[in-house]
C-alpha positions as CSV (number, residue, x, y, z in Angstrom):
1,X,-8.0,-66.6,-29.5
2,X,-8.3,-70.0,-28.0
3,X,-7.1,-70.7,-24.5
4,X,-7.0,-73.8,-22.2
5,X,-10.1,-72.8,-20.3
6,X,-12.1,-72.2,-23.4
7,X,-11.5,-75.6,-24.8
8,X,-13.6,-77.3,-22.2
9,X,-16.6,-75.4,-23.5
10,X,-19.0,-75.7,-26.4
11,X,-20.0,-73.0,-28.7
12,X,-23.7,-73.7,-28.7
13,X,-26.1,-70.8,-28.3
14,X,-28.3,-71.1,-25.3
15,X,-31.7,-69.5,-25.6
16,X,-32.1,-68.5,-21.9
17,X,-30.8,-65.4,-20.4
18,X,-27.7,-65.7,-18.1
19,X,-29.6,-64.9,-15.0
20,X,-32.0,-67.8,-15.7
21,X,-29.5,-70.3,-17.0
22,X,-26.4,-71.4,-15.0
23,X,-24.7,-72.8,-18.1
24,X,-25.0,-69.4,-19.9
25,X,-23.7,-67.7,-16.8
26,X,-20.7,-70.1,-16.7
27,X,-19.9,-69.5,-20.3
28,X,-20.2,-65.7,-19.9
29,X,-17.8,-65.8,-16.9
30,X,-15.3,-68.0,-18.8
31,X,-15.6,-65.6,-21.8
32,X,-14.6,-62.7,-19.6
33,X,-11.1,-64.2,-19.1
34,X,-10.6,-65.6,-22.5
35,X,-12.3,-63.2,-24.9
36,X,-11.9,-59.9,-23.0
37,X,-8.4,-60.4,-21.4
38,X,-6.7,-58.3,-24.0
39,X,-9.2,-55.5,-24.4
40,X,-9.7,-55.5,-20.7
41,X,-6.1,-54.3,-20.0
42,X,-6.2,-51.5,-22.6
43,X,-7.0,-48.8,-19.9
44,X,-3.5,-49.4,-18.6
45,X,-2.0,-47.6,-21.6
46,X,-4.6,-46.4,-24.1
47,X,-5.8,-43.1,-22.5
48,X,-2.4,-41.7,-22.0
49,X,-1.5,-42.5,-25.6
50,X,-4.2,-40.1,-26.7
51,X,-2.2,-37.0,-25.9
52,X,0.5,-35.6,-28.2
53,X,3.8,-35.8,-26.4
54,X,2.2,-36.6,-22.9
55,X,5.3,-35.4,-21.1
56,X,4.6,-31.8,-22.2
57,X,1.0,-32.0,-23.2
58,X,-1.5,-29.2,-22.4
59,X,-4.5,-30.9,-20.8
60,X,-7.8,-29.0,-21.3
61,X,-11.4,-29.9,-20.9
62,X,-12.0,-29.9,-24.6
63,X,-9.1,-32.3,-25.2
64,X,-10.3,-34.7,-22.5
65,X,-13.9,-34.6,-23.7
66,X,-12.8,-35.2,-27.3
67,X,-10.7,-38.2,-26.3
68,X,-13.4,-39.8,-24.2
69,X,-16.0,-39.2,-26.9
70,X,-13.8,-41.0,-29.5
71,X,-13.1,-43.9,-27.1
72,X,-16.8,-44.3,-26.2
73,X,-18.1,-44.3,-29.8
74,X,-15.3,-46.5,-31.0
75,X,-16.1,-49.1,-28.4
76,X,-19.9,-48.9,-29.2
77,X,-19.6,-48.9,-33.1
78,X,-16.7,-51.2,-33.7
79,X,-17.1,-53.7,-30.9
80,X,-20.7,-53.3,-29.8
81,X,-22.2,-53.1,-33.3
82,X,-19.8,-54.3,-36.0
83,X,-18.5,-57.3,-34.2
84,X,-21.4,-58.2,-31.9
85,X,-24.2,-57.8,-34.5
86,X,-22.4,-58.5,-37.8
87,X,-19.0,-60.3,-37.7
88,X,-20.1,-62.8,-35.0
89,X,-22.7,-64.1,-37.4
90,X,-20.1,-65.2,-40.0
91,X,-19.3,-68.6,-38.4
92,X,-18.1,-71.7,-40.2
93,X,-20.1,-74.4,-38.5
94,X,-19.8,-72.5,-35.2
95,X,-16.1,-71.6,-35.5
96,X,-14.8,-68.1,-35.9
97,X,-11.5,-66.3,-36.7
98,X,-9.6,-65.2,-39.8
99,X,-9.1,-68.8,-41.2
100,X,-12.7,-69.8,-40.6
101,X,-13.8,-66.6,-42.4
102,X,-11.3,-67.3,-45.2
103,X,-12.5,-70.9,-45.6
104,X,-16.1,-69.7,-46.1
105,X,-15.2,-67.6,-49.1
106,X,-14.7,-70.2,-51.9
107,X,-17.6,-71.0,-54.1
108,X,-18.6,-74.6,-55.0
109,X,-16.6,-74.2,-58.2
110,X,-13.5,-73.0,-56.4
111,X,-13.7,-75.6,-53.7
112,X,-10.4,-74.7,-51.9
113,X,-9.0,-71.5,-50.5
114,X,-6.1,-72.0,-52.8
115,X,-8.4,-71.5,-55.8
116,X,-9.7,-68.2,-54.5
117,X,-8.8,-65.0,-56.4
118,X,-5.2,-64.3,-55.4
119,X,-6.2,-60.9,-53.9
120,X,-8.7,-62.6,-51.4
121,X,-6.2,-65.3,-50.5
122,X,-3.5,-62.7,-49.9
123,X,-5.8,-60.6,-47.8
124,X,-6.6,-63.6,-45.6
125,X,-2.9,-64.4,-45.2
126,X,-2.1,-60.7,-44.4
127,X,-4.8,-60.8,-41.7
128,X,-3.2,-63.8,-40.1
129,X,0.2,-62.2,-40.3
130,X,-1.1,-59.1,-38.5
131,X,-2.5,-61.4,-35.8
132,X,0.9,-62.9,-35.3
133,X,2.4,-59.4,-35.0
134,X,-0.4,-58.5,-32.5
135,X,0.4,-61.7,-30.6
136,X,4.1,-60.6,-30.2
137,X,3.3,-57.1,-29.1
138,X,0.4,-57.8,-26.7
139,X,2.4,-59.6,-24.0
140,X,5.1,-56.9,-24.1
141,X,2.8,-53.9,-23.8
142,X,0.4,-55.5,-21.3
143,X,3.1,-56.7,-18.8
144,X,5.1,-53.5,-19.2
145,X,2.1,-51.2,-18.6
146,X,1.0,-53.3,-15.6
147,X,4.4,-53.2,-13.9
148,X,4.9,-49.5,-14.6
149,X,2.5,-49.0,-11.7
150,X,5.5,-49.8,-9.4
151,X,6.9,-46.4,-10.3
152,X,4.0,-44.8,-8.5
153,X,4.9,-46.4,-5.2
154,X,7.0,-43.3,-4.2
155,X,6.1,-39.7,-4.0
156,X,6.4,-37.7,-7.2
157,X,9.2,-35.6,-5.8
158,X,11.4,-38.6,-5.2
159,X,10.3,-40.8,-8.1
160,X,13.6,-40.3,-10.0
161,X,15.4,-41.9,-7.0
162,X,12.9,-44.7,-6.6
163,X,14.2,-48.3,-6.8
164,X,11.5,-49.0,-9.4
165,X,13.2,-47.2,-12.3
166,X,12.5,-47.9,-15.9
167,X,15.3,-50.4,-16.0
168,X,14.0,-52.3,-13.0
169,X,10.5,-52.4,-14.6
170,X,12.0,-53.8,-17.8
171,X,13.9,-56.5,-15.9
172,X,10.7,-57.4,-13.9
173,X,8.8,-57.6,-17.2
174,X,11.3,-59.9,-18.8
175,X,11.2,-62.2,-15.8
176,X,7.4,-62.4,-15.9
177,X,7.3,-62.9,-19.7
178,X,10.0,-65.6,-19.6
179,X,8.1,-67.5,-16.9
180,X,4.9,-67.2,-18.9
181,X,6.4,-68.7,-22.0
182,X,8.2,-71.4,-20.1
183,X,5.1,-72.8,-18.6
184,X,3.4,-73.2,-22.0
185,X,5.0,-76.6,-22.5
186,X,3.3,-78.0,-19.4
187,X,-0.2,-77.0,-20.4
188,X,-2.0,-74.1,-18.8
189,X,-5.5,-75.4,-17.9
190,X,-4.7,-74.8,-14.2
191,X,-4.2,-71.1,-15.0
192,X,-7.2,-71.1,-17.3
193,X,-9.6,-72.0,-14.5
194,X,-8.7,-68.7,-12.8
195,X,-9.2,-66.5,-15.9
196,X,-12.9,-65.7,-15.5
197,X,-13.0,-64.9,-11.8
198,X,-9.8,-62.8,-12.0
199,X,-11.1,-60.8,-15.0
200,X,-14.5,-60.3,-13.3
201,X,-12.6,-58.9,-10.3
202,X,-10.5,-56.7,-12.7
203,X,-13.5,-55.2,-14.5
204,X,-15.3,-54.6,-11.2
205,X,-12.3,-52.9,-9.7
206,X,-11.5,-50.6,-12.7
207,X,-15.1,-49.7,-12.9
208,X,-15.3,-48.9,-9.2
209,X,-12.1,-46.7,-9.5
210,X,-13.8,-44.9,-12.4
211,X,-17.0,-44.3,-10.4
212,X,-15.1,-42.9,-7.5
213,X,-13.4,-40.4,-9.8
214,X,-16.6,-39.5,-11.7
215,X,-18.4,-38.7,-8.4
216,X,-15.9,-35.9,-7.9
217,X,-16.3,-34.5,-11.5
218,X,-19.7,-35.7,-12.8
219,X,-19.6,-33.1,-15.7
220,X,-17.3,-35.6,-17.5
221,X,-20.5,-37.3,-18.7
222,X,-20.9,-34.5,-21.2
223,X,-18.0,-36.1,-23.1
224,X,-20.4,-38.8,-24.4
225,X,-21.9,-36.3,-26.8
226,X,-20.5,-37.2,-30.2
227,X,-20.2,-33.5,-31.1
228,X,-16.9,-33.5,-29.3
229,X,-15.5,-35.9,-31.9
230,X,-15.8,-33.0,-34.5
231,X,-13.8,-30.8,-32.2
232,X,-11.0,-33.4,-32.3
233,X,-10.7,-33.2,-36.1
234,X,-11.1,-29.4,-36.0
235,X,-8.0,-29.2,-33.9
236,X,-4.4,-29.8,-35.0
237,X,-3.7,-32.6,-37.5
238,X,-1.3,-34.4,-35.3
239,X,-3.6,-34.3,-32.3
240,X,-6.3,-35.9,-34.4
241,X,-3.9,-38.6,-35.5
242,X,-2.8,-39.2,-32.0
243,X,-6.4,-39.5,-30.7
244,X,-7.4,-41.9,-33.5
245,X,-4.3,-44.0,-32.8
246,X,-5.2,-44.2,-29.1
247,X,-8.8,-45.1,-29.9
248,X,-7.4,-48.1,-31.8
249,X,-5.6,-49.2,-28.6
250,X,-8.8,-49.0,-26.6
251,X,-10.3,-51.8,-28.8
252,X,-7.1,-53.9,-28.8
253,X,-8.1,-57.5,-28.6
254,X,-11.5,-56.9,-30.1
255,X,-10.8,-59.5,-32.7
256,X,-10.9,-62.2,-29.9
257,X,-14.7,-61.8,-29.9
258,X,-14.7,-63.5,-33.3
259,X,-11.7,-65.8,-32.9
260,X,-13.3,-67.5,-29.8
261,X,-16.8,-67.7,-31.3
262,X,-16.6,-71.5,-31.5
263,X,-15.7,-72.0,-27.8
264,X,-18.5,-69.9,-26.3
265,X,-21.1,-69.1,-28.9
266,X,-22.4,-65.6,-29.8
267,X,-24.7,-65.0,-26.8
268,X,-22.2,-65.5,-24.0
269,X,-19.7,-63.2,-25.7
270,X,-22.4,-60.5,-26.3
271,X,-23.7,-60.7,-22.7
272,X,-20.1,-60.6,-21.3
273,X,-19.4,-57.5,-23.4
274,X,-22.5,-55.5,-22.7
275,X,-23.0,-56.7,-19.1
276,X,-19.5,-56.5,-17.7
277,X,-16.6,-55.6,-20.0
278,X,-18.0,-52.5,-21.7
279,X,-19.3,-50.9,-18.5
280,X,-16.1,-51.5,-16.7
281,X,-14.0,-50.0,-19.5
282,X,-16.2,-47.0,-20.1
283,X,-16.4,-46.1,-16.4
284,X,-12.6,-46.3,-16.1
285,X,-12.0,-44.1,-19.1
286,X,-14.5,-41.6,-17.8
287,X,-12.8,-41.8,-14.4
288,X,-9.4,-41.1,-16.0
289,X,-10.8,-38.2,-17.9
290,X,-12.4,-36.8,-14.7
291,X,-9.0,-37.2,-12.9
292,X,-7.2,-35.2,-15.6
293,X,-9.7,-32.4,-15.4
294,X,-8.9,-32.1,-11.7
295,X,-5.1,-32.8,-11.9
296,X,-3.3,-32.3,-15.1
297,X,-0.1,-33.8,-13.7
298,X,-1.8,-37.2,-13.5
299,X,-1.2,-37.6,-17.2
300,X,2.1,-39.3,-16.4
301,X,0.0,-42.4,-15.6
302,X,-3.7,-41.6,-15.4
303,X,-4.7,-45.2,-14.7
304,X,-2.7,-45.6,-11.6
305,X,-3.6,-42.0,-10.7
306,X,-7.1,-43.3,-9.9
307,X,-5.7,-45.8,-7.3
308,X,-5.4,-44.7,-3.7
309,X,-1.8,-44.9,-2.3
310,X,-2.6,-47.7,0.1
311,X,-4.0,-49.8,-2.8
312,X,-1.2,-49.3,-5.3
313,X,0.7,-52.5,-4.6
314,X,-2.4,-54.8,-4.6
315,X,-3.5,-53.0,-7.8
316,X,-0.2,-53.7,-9.5
317,X,-0.6,-57.4,-8.6
318,X,-4.1,-57.5,-10.0
319,X,-3.0,-55.6,-13.1
320,X,-0.1,-58.0,-13.6
321,X,-2.5,-60.9,-13.3
322,X,-4.8,-59.4,-15.9
323,X,-1.8,-58.7,-18.2
324,X,-0.7,-62.3,-17.8
325,X,-4.2,-63.5,-18.7
326,X,-4.3,-61.2,-21.8
327,X,-0.9,-62.5,-22.8
328,X,-1.7,-66.1,-22.2
329,X,-4.9,-65.8,-24.3
330,X,-3.0,-64.5,-27.3
331,X,0.0,-66.8,-26.9
332,X,-2.4,-69.8,-26.9
333,X,-4.2,-68.2,-29.8
334,X,-1.0,-68.1,-31.8
335,X,-0.6,-71.8,-31.2
336,X,-4.1,-72.5,-32.4
337,X,-3.6,-70.1,-35.4
338,X,-0.4,-72.0,-36.3
339,X,-2.1,-75.4,-36.0
340,X,-5.0,-74.3,-38.3
341,X,-2.4,-72.8,-40.8
342,X,-0.5,-76.1,-40.8
343,X,-3.7,-78.2,-41.4
344,X,-4.7,-75.8,-44.2
345,X,-1.3,-76.0,-45.9
346,X,-0.3,-72.4,-45.2
347,X,2.7,-73.3,-43.0
348,X,5.2,-76.3,-42.8
349,X,4.3,-79.2,-40.6
350,X,5.9,-77.8,-37.4
351,X,5.9,-80.1,-34.4
352,X,2.6,-79.7,-32.5
353,X,2.2,-81.1,-29.0
354,X,-1.3,-81.9,-27.6
355,X,-0.7,-81.1,-23.9
356,X,-1.7,-83.7,-21.4
357,X,-4.3,-81.7,-19.5
358,X,-6.7,-81.5,-22.6
359,X,-6.5,-83.2,-25.9
360,X,-7.5,-80.2,-27.9
361,X,-5.0,-77.8,-26.3
362,X,-2.0,-77.4,-28.5
363,X,1.5,-76.2,-27.9
364,X,4.0,-75.4,-30.8
365,X,7.5,-75.5,-29.4
366,X,9.1,-73.7,-32.3
367,X,6.6,-70.8,-32.2
368,X,7.0,-70.6,-28.4
369,X,10.8,-70.4,-28.7
370,X,10.7,-67.7,-31.4
371,X,8.0,-65.7,-29.6
372,X,9.9,-65.5,-26.3
373,X,13.0,-64.2,-28.1
374,X,11.1,-61.7,-30.1
375,X,9.0,-60.5,-27.2
376,X,12.0,-60.0,-25.0
377,X,13.8,-58.0,-27.8
378,X,10.7,-55.8,-28.1
379,X,10.6,-55.1,-24.4
380,X,14.3,-54.3,-24.3
381,X,14.1,-52.1,-27.5
382,X,11.0,-50.0,-26.5
383,X,11.4,-50.2,-22.7
384,X,8.0,-48.6,-21.9
385,X,4.3,-49.1,-22.9
386,X,4.1,-45.5,-24.0
387,X,6.8,-46.0,-26.7
388,X,5.4,-49.4,-27.6
389,X,1.8,-48.0,-28.1
390,X,2.8,-46.6,-31.5
391,X,3.8,-50.0,-32.7
392,X,0.6,-51.6,-31.5
393,X,-2.2,-49.8,-33.2
394,X,-1.3,-50.7,-36.8
395,X,-1.6,-54.4,-36.3
396,X,-5.1,-54.0,-34.7
397,X,-6.4,-51.6,-37.3
398,X,-5.1,-53.6,-40.3
399,X,-6.5,-56.9,-39.0
400,X,-9.9,-55.4,-38.3
401,X,-10.1,-53.8,-41.7
402,X,-9.2,-57.1,-43.4
403,X,-11.9,-59.0,-41.4
404,X,-14.4,-56.3,-42.3
405,X,-13.7,-56.5,-46.0
406,X,-13.7,-60.3,-46.1
407,X,-17.0,-60.3,-44.2
408,X,-18.5,-58.0,-46.8
409,X,-17.3,-60.3,-49.6
410,X,-18.7,-63.3,-47.9
411,X,-22.1,-61.7,-47.5
412,X,-22.1,-60.7,-51.1
413,X,-20.9,-64.1,-52.4
414,X,-23.0,-66.5,-50.2
415,X,-25.4,-64.7,-47.9
416,X,-27.6,-62.8,-50.4
417,X,-26.4,-59.3,-49.7
418,X,-26.8,-57.0,-52.7
419,X,-24.5,-54.2,-53.8
420,X,-26.5,-51.6,-52.0
421,X,-26.4,-53.4,-48.6
422,X,-22.7,-54.3,-49.0
423,X,-22.1,-50.6,-50.0
424,X,-23.8,-49.4,-46.8
425,X,-21.8,-51.8,-44.7
426,X,-18.5,-50.9,-46.3
427,X,-19.4,-47.2,-46.3
428,X,-19.9,-47.2,-42.5
429,X,-17.6,-49.8,-41.0
430,X,-14.9,-50.3,-43.6
431,X,-14.5,-46.5,-43.9
432,X,-14.0,-46.3,-40.1
433,X,-11.5,-49.1,-40.2
434,X,-9.6,-47.6,-43.0
435,X,-9.6,-44.2,-41.2
436,X,-7.9,-46.0,-38.3
437,X,-5.4,-47.6,-40.6
438,X,-4.5,-44.3,-42.2
439,X,-4.0,-42.5,-38.9
440,X,-1.8,-45.3,-37.7
441,X,0.3,-45.2,-40.8
442,X,1.7,-41.9,-39.5
443,X,3.1,-43.8,-36.5
444,X,5.3,-46.0,-38.7
445,X,8.5,-43.9,-37.9
446,X,7.9,-44.0,-34.2
447,X,7.1,-47.7,-33.8
448,X,4.6,-48.8,-36.5
449,X,7.6,-50.1,-38.5
450,X,7.8,-53.0,-36.0
451,X,4.3,-54.3,-37.0
452,X,5.1,-53.9,-40.7
453,X,8.4,-55.8,-40.4
454,X,6.9,-58.7,-38.5
455,X,3.8,-59.0,-40.5
456,X,5.6,-58.7,-43.8
457,X,8.1,-61.4,-42.8
458,X,5.3,-63.8,-41.8
459,X,3.3,-62.9,-45.0
460,X,6.3,-63.6,-47.2
461,X,7.1,-66.9,-45.5
462,X,3.5,-68.1,-45.9
463,X,3.4,-67.2,-49.5
464,X,6.8,-68.8,-50.1
465,X,5.5,-72.0,-48.5
466,X,2.3,-72.0,-50.6
467,X,4.1,-71.3,-53.8
468,X,6.9,-73.8,-53.2
469,X,4.4,-76.5,-52.1
470,X,2.4,-76.1,-55.2
471,X,5.5,-76.6,-57.4
472,X,6.6,-79.5,-55.3
473,X,3.3,-81.3,-55.7
474,X,3.3,-80.7,-59.4
475,X,6.8,-82.2,-59.7
476,X,5.8,-85.0,-57.3
477,X,2.7,-85.8,-59.4
478,X,4.9,-86.3,-62.5
479,X,6.5,-89.3,-60.8
480,X,3.1,-91.0,-60.3
481,X,1.7,-93.9,-62.4
482,X,-1.9,-94.9,-63.0
483,X,-3.1,-98.0,-61.2
484,X,-4.3,-99.9,-64.3
485,X,-0.7,-99.8,-65.6
486,X,0.7,-101.0,-62.3
487,X,-1.8,-103.9,-61.9
488,X,-1.2,-105.0,-65.5
489,X,2.6,-105.1,-64.8
490,X,2.1,-107.1,-61.6
491,X,0.0,-109.6,-63.5
492,X,2.6,-110.1,-66.2
493,X,5.5,-109.9,-63.8
494,X,4.2,-111.2,-60.4
495,X,6.2,-110.6,-57.3
496,X,6.0,-112.2,-53.8
497,X,3.2,-111.0,-51.5
498,X,3.8,-111.2,-47.7
499,X,1.3,-111.2,-44.8
500,X,0.1,-107.9,-43.5
501,X,-1.1,-104.5,-44.7
502,X,1.0,-101.8,-46.2
503,X,-0.3,-98.2,-46.1
504,X,1.3,-95.8,-48.5
505,X,0.6,-92.1,-47.8
506,X,0.5,-89.7,-50.7
507,X,-0.5,-86.0,-51.1
508,X,-2.2,-86.9,-54.4
509,X,-5.8,-88.1,-54.6
510,X,-5.2,-90.3,-57.6
511,X,-2.4,-92.4,-59.1
512,X,0.3,-94.7,-57.7
513,X,2.6,-92.7,-55.4
514,X,6.4,-92.8,-56.0
515,X,6.9,-94.4,-52.6
516,X,5.1,-97.5,-53.7
517,X,7.1,-97.7,-57.0
518,X,10.3,-97.3,-55.0
519,X,9.3,-100.0,-52.6
520,X,8.6,-102.5,-55.5
521,X,11.9,-101.5,-57.2
522,X,14.1,-102.0,-54.2
523,X,12.3,-104.8,-52.2
524,X,10.9,-106.9,-55.1
525,X,7.9,-107.8,-52.9
526,X,4.6,-106.4,-51.6
527,X,2.3,-106.9,-48.6
528,X,-0.8,-109.1,-49.1
529,X,-3.0,-106.0,-48.7
530,X,-1.9,-102.6,-50.2
531,X,-3.6,-99.4,-49.2
532,X,-2.8,-96.0,-50.9
533,X,-4.1,-93.3,-48.7
534,X,-4.5,-89.6,-49.4
535,X,-5.2,-87.3,-46.4
536,X,-6.6,-83.9,-47.3
537,X,-7.6,-80.9,-45.2
538,X,-10.9,-79.3,-45.9
539,X,-12.2,-75.7,-45.6
540,X,-14.5,-76.6,-42.7
541,X,-13.4,-76.8,-39.1
542,X,-14.8,-80.3,-38.3
543,X,-15.7,-83.2,-40.7
544,X,-18.3,-85.7,-39.5
545,X,-16.7,-89.2,-39.0
546,X,-19.1,-90.7,-41.5
547,X,-17.9,-88.3,-44.2
548,X,-14.2,-88.5,-43.4
549,X,-13.2,-91.6,-45.4
550,X,-14.0,-92.9,-48.9
551,X,-12.7,-96.4,-49.7
552,X,-12.4,-98.0,-53.1
553,X,-11.4,-101.5,-54.0
554,X,-9.4,-101.5,-57.2
555,X,-8.6,-105.2,-57.4
556,X,-5.8,-107.6,-56.5
557,X,-6.2,-106.6,-52.9
558,X,-5.3,-103.0,-53.7
559,X,-7.3,-100.2,-52.0
560,X,-7.4,-96.5,-52.3
561,X,-8.5,-94.4,-49.3
562,X,-9.3,-90.7,-49.5
563,X,-9.5,-89.2,-46.0
564,X,-10.7,-85.7,-45.2
565,X,-10.3,-83.8,-42.0
566,X,-11.3,-80.3,-40.9
567,X,-8.8,-77.6,-40.2
568,X,-9.4,-78.0,-36.5
569,X,-9.0,-81.8,-36.6
570,X,-5.8,-83.7,-36.4
571,X,-4.7,-86.0,-39.3
572,X,-4.8,-89.2,-37.2
573,X,-4.2,-91.9,-39.8
574,X,-4.7,-95.0,-37.5
575,X,-8.1,-93.5,-36.5
576,X,-9.0,-92.8,-40.1
577,X,-8.2,-96.4,-41.0
578,X,-10.5,-97.7,-38.3
579,X,-13.2,-95.6,-39.9
580,X,-12.3,-97.2,-43.2
581,X,-12.9,-100.6,-41.7
582,X,-16.6,-99.7,-41.5
583,X,-16.5,-99.6,-45.3
584,X,-15.0,-103.0,-45.9
585,X,-11.2,-102.3,-45.5
586,X,-10.1,-104.7,-42.8
587,X,-6.8,-103.9,-41.2
588,X,-5.0,-105.0,-38.0
589,X,-2.9,-102.4,-36.2
590,X,-0.4,-105.1,-35.2
591,X,0.3,-106.2,-38.8
592,X,0.1,-102.7,-40.5
593,X,3.2,-101.0,-41.8
594,X,3.1,-97.3,-42.9
595,X,5.2,-96.1,-45.7
596,X,5.9,-92.4,-46.0
597,X,8.0,-90.4,-48.5
598,X,10.9,-88.4,-47.0
599,X,10.9,-85.7,-49.6
600,X,14.3,-84.2,-50.2
601,X,13.7,-80.8,-51.9
602,X,16.5,-79.1,-53.8
603,X,16.5,-75.7,-55.5
604,X,18.1,-77.1,-58.7
605,X,14.9,-77.4,-60.7
606,X,13.6,-75.0,-63.3
607,X,10.6,-72.9,-62.2
608,X,9.5,-69.3,-62.0
609,X,10.3,-69.1,-58.3
610,X,13.4,-66.9,-57.7
611,X,16.5,-68.7,-56.4
612,X,16.5,-67.0,-53.0
613,X,12.9,-68.0,-52.5
614,X,13.6,-71.6,-53.5
615,X,16.3,-71.7,-50.8
616,X,14.0,-70.3,-48.2
617,X,11.4,-72.9,-49.1
618,X,13.9,-75.7,-48.9
619,X,14.8,-74.4,-45.4
620,X,11.2,-74.3,-44.3
621,X,10.8,-77.9,-45.6
622,X,13.8,-79.0,-43.6
623,X,12.4,-77.7,-40.3
624,X,9.0,-79.3,-41.1
625,X,8.1,-81.9,-38.4
626,X,8.5,-85.7,-39.1
627,X,5.5,-87.0,-40.9
628,X,4.8,-89.8,-38.3
629,X,4.2,-87.1,-35.6
630,X,1.8,-85.2,-37.9
631,X,-0.1,-88.3,-38.9
632,X,-0.1,-89.8,-35.4
633,X,1.7,-92.9,-36.7
634,X,3.5,-95.2,-34.2
635,X,7.2,-94.7,-34.9
636,X,7.8,-98.5,-34.6
637,X,5.4,-99.2,-37.5
638,X,6.7,-96.6,-40.0
639,X,9.1,-96.9,-42.9
640,X,10.4,-93.8,-44.8
641,X,11.5,-93.9,-48.4
642,X,13.6,-91.0,-49.8
643,X,12.2,-89.1,-52.8
644,X,14.1,-86.2,-54.4
645,X,12.1,-83.3,-55.9
646,X,13.8,-80.4,-57.7
647,X,11.8,-77.2,-57.6
């Protein structure tokens, strides 16, 4: 996920080791806060979730060893091997994430992600939908689990009478979350600068707490023997399901390693994982296990059970700061994911604000508004991290399984992997991912339904937009005219030409757009210079300026401009016109008028789209942002012409 702090950094791989290169050390420190914020807070809730009915669980050494062993090998195999050594190598010109991976899949013949086999396109969209679900659950569970430490501030015997009841914790969580979402509109680079140092302190403290507990019960290291995993599956079925579900929680946020690849590069992420994050996490889990071996009653909250009484309040503050960092990273990640989806044509053109503190940091007001409402509803509904844990694992497991499968397809299609090599990769890693998915399916009644509902809703909306947009463009193209016919008509029936340049924007790469025809019909005049411009998003993150614009002179001072931008670049039309000037198209910003079609979509047309889906698409089209904002066109130089399209 992208965050403010990460956007000041470049994803180049540096050859030197961190200890010998300050730049690498800085990138590694920044990656701690951005990449590992989510996975770093998992000790707050993951270990307790590994016990069946924790309030009445029987804690034995075998159970503790089995849980620690599953956690250890899950972190090593899924994060330390699958992501660090495989997935991170699937970059699209340095960029990572589900959309970068999806954009790598088309062959030269297919060209666009929309021409991929429907199953692959749907998988990519499903992966994005699960990330949105993850992004809504992460702030809730992270902040709740951090503030639940307040309940430990009174002795066990009087805890029921403590001021910090479950209701108080919920209210405090709502206040923190509301404040976190409110500050998004102002930009958050000032918070981003603190991410790395705070998370370094967090990993150091949780690792130290683990060490202090391990010293008292060093036999806990026996749990690292993978033989204990077999014991987990030899026990009761529901215990195995519970343990595997908890193991998914211990790698929550692991997908951020891939999503933030473009901001840090592979080496800083790998160094941050193996050098700081992984040791801190493992030591803390071992420490929690050692604590439970000594005191079974600590299962109520084994993380805060490691903390001395005098340090509880400072630890709650540090945990809350870490939870805010984890939440901030994934909230900003949702904005970036939405921005990429808009540029790729997977979502309507929602209003996107580039915050003032950094031009590449984006804020999507509509997403922020919906997120704060949904996150607060989630907190009020589940009221504790223990209950919410059942809803969390399915989104993580499903997203990781989809990325794993798409990676294998990429390696087979474009990177020279044969069937045997792909089979081995799928046989090991995809099998593990699917095992996690299956075990989390059993948690649907107790909370997993939340993930399914949210992801299915987002998936349906994306597919509706893609399908409706395809029909709309087909209907729009039927209203176009070829340029030869238009120029012949203008020669036989000339109309006045006035000074200046008119730029007509069109989604089509060829033909006369309806906006130009409507302008001629109603105004009976044309500008001296007419430019028909098509702006298209590509399947690569960044397009080099020299390749962004193609200009063609079609005679009588008519020009066509085909502009291309990456899915991480804005569609800045005035900037693209300046690039076109290098190819002979001379324009002056002061005498240029931009004409855009205000498309009015109605569900009255004949198509194979169901009526209810047509109405949803029309609603999505209505909430789409004004085109001038999307194309960075000065409002004072823009004219809109209405065009009705029946789908």
